[in-house]
N, C-alpha and C positions, 0 to 999 in steps of 0.2 A: 205267433200265433196265425193262421190260415185264416180263424174266420175273425178275428180281432182287423185282421187287412182285410178283409170281405167289407166290414163297413166300414173302415178306413175308405176303399174305391168306392163304395155308392155314396159315401158322405161328399168324396171330391165330384165325383161326374153327376151329382145332384147340384150344387155349387156350379160347377160349370154348363149344365141345361138348362138352370132356372134363369129364362128369361122373357118373360112373355107369355108363357103358359109354364104348365108344371108338368113335369116332365111322368113319364108311367114306368108300372117295372117294367115293361116291355122295352121301353126307349131305353131306360139305364141296364140292363141285362144284356142287349144288343151291344152297346158299347161296352158291357164287361167282357165277350165273346161265351156269356150263358143263356142258360133260356131262364125265360120269367119263374117256371115254377121251382126251379135248381136256386136261383138267387133268394126266389121263397125262402127255401126250406134252411139254406146256410144262413139265414137272418135268424127266420126260429131258434135255429140252431144254438145262434147267439143270445139268443132271451129278446130279439124285438122284433120288429115288423117294416116295411118298407116305408107305411102312413108315418108313423115312428120316426122316422130318420126325417122322410121327408117336409113333417112339419119341424122339426127339429132345424134344418137347415134352413128352413123360411123365413124361423124366431130367429135365430140367431144374423141373419144377413137384414133382418128389417131392423134389430137393435143396433149393428154396424152402421146403416145407413142415415137412420131417420135422425139423429142428430147431428148431421153434417150441413154447414148452412146453404147449401143450393139443394137440397135434398128435398122433393115436391112430395106431397103423397102418391101421388100420379105415378113417379119417376119407382119413387121406391118399392109399387107396389107391384110394376112391370117385374123389377127387378128380382122380385120374388117369388116370379109365377103367377102373379093375376092379371086378368088382363081389364077388368074393372076395378077402379081404385075403392067402390063402394062396398065389393066382395071383401077386398085388405081390411079396410075399414072396421068391416062387421067381425072379420075372425081375429085379426090382430091387436088392432087397437082399443076395440073398447070389451071381447074375449081373453085377452093375456095383459091388460092393465097394462100395455104398453102406449105411453103419451108423449108427441109429436114435443121437441123444445122448442119455445116460441125466441 
């Protein structure tokens, strides 16, 4: 299914580009050889949005990396596209109930 594969391709690209800053829809669309508007339409046809996929990718990566023994909040924040750990904490640790293992 073309639409499902579009969501999968966007998810894969998000994980690739999430390092130090959040990728924009234009950046992801360009990597997929598409225009941003066409990417928006394709995702809408699948019942999702770029922002939902970005938030989901960030959350999944945070949950995966926070429990690692050498993980720091700053390192995980950078991995999920936040330049400042405080923004990551406000968004994910407090807002989504993620707690770092002690």
